[in-house]
C-alpha positions as a printed NumPy array, in Angstrom:
array([[ 90.714, -73.074, 115.22 ],
       [ 92.361, -70.566, 117.528],
       [ 95.793, -69.254, 116.607],
       [ 97.956, -67.507, 119.156],
       [100.914, -65.164, 118.768],
       [103.673, -63.957, 121.048],
       [101.405, -61.015, 121.902],
       [ 98.608, -63.25 , 123.19 ],
       [ 97.943, -62.633, 126.876],
       [ 98.417, -65.716, 129.074],
       [ 94.999, -65.205, 130.683],
       [ 93.358, -65.019, 127.244],
       [ 95.131, -68.18 , 126.12 ],
       [ 93.856, -70.049, 129.162],
       [ 90.33 , -68.815, 128.36 ],
       [ 90.694, -70.076, 124.773],
       [ 91.669, -73.544, 126.004],
       [ 92.538, -74.21 , 129.628],
       [ 93.921, -77.645, 128.748],
       [ 97.026, -75.896, 127.42 ],
       [ 98.131, -75.221, 131.023],
       [100.205, -78.43 , 131.365],
       [102.05 , -77.561, 128.141],
       [102.928, -74.129, 129.524],
       [103.994, -75.624, 132.846],
       [106.153, -78.216, 131.088],
       [107.862, -75.352, 129.247],
       [108.757, -73.773, 132.598],
       [105.848, -71.43 , 133.335],
       [104.837, -72.637, 136.779],
       [103.089, -69.446, 137.853],
       [ 99.945, -69.607, 135.724],
       [ 97.775, -68.738, 138.713],
       [ 99.824, -65.646, 139.51 ],
       [ 97.807, -62.448, 138.977],
       [100.644, -60.928, 136.927],
       [100.637, -63.824, 134.466],
       [ 96.982, -63.238, 133.665],
       [ 97.83 , -59.886, 132.04 ],
       [101.241, -60.769, 130.644],
       [101.911, -61.628, 127.003],
       [103.438, -64.958, 126.079],
       [106.512, -63.103, 124.842],
       [106.988, -61.26 , 128.149],
       [106.454, -64.425, 130.194],
       [108.962, -66.301, 128.038],
       [111.509, -63.538, 128.469],
       [111.144, -63.664, 132.26 ],
       [111.454, -67.46 , 132.307],
       [114.232, -67.773, 129.714],
       [112.03 , -69.625, 127.228],
       [112.141, -69.307, 123.422],
       [108.774, -67.687, 122.698],
       [108.753, -68.735, 119.032],
       [109.121, -72.401, 119.96 ],
       [106.446, -72.155, 122.633],
       [103.968, -70.388, 120.327],
       [104.579, -73.042, 117.656],
       [104.035, -75.835, 120.193],
       [100.837, -74.274, 121.536],
       [ 99.452, -73.682, 118.03 ],
       [100.218, -77.306, 117.094],
       [ 98.466, -78.458, 120.271],
       [ 95.416, -76.277, 119.584],
       [ 95.251, -77.461, 115.957],
       [ 95.321, -81.098, 117.066],
       [ 92.391, -80.45 , 119.432],
       [ 90.261, -78.759, 116.748]])
């Protein structure tokens, strides 16, 4: 099972499991196709969008664990 951290790059996360995209969009990250987001860490993206990165990482890890 994949585990992500706040340092995980958005592009890498989408390569791990692209079905996580709706979860990220629901959290407020609507620019997943933006070239900048592909090289940006989850923590940096959360900071830009005013999202709690710890909560998002927990939610994504729970989602990934449920899919394993």
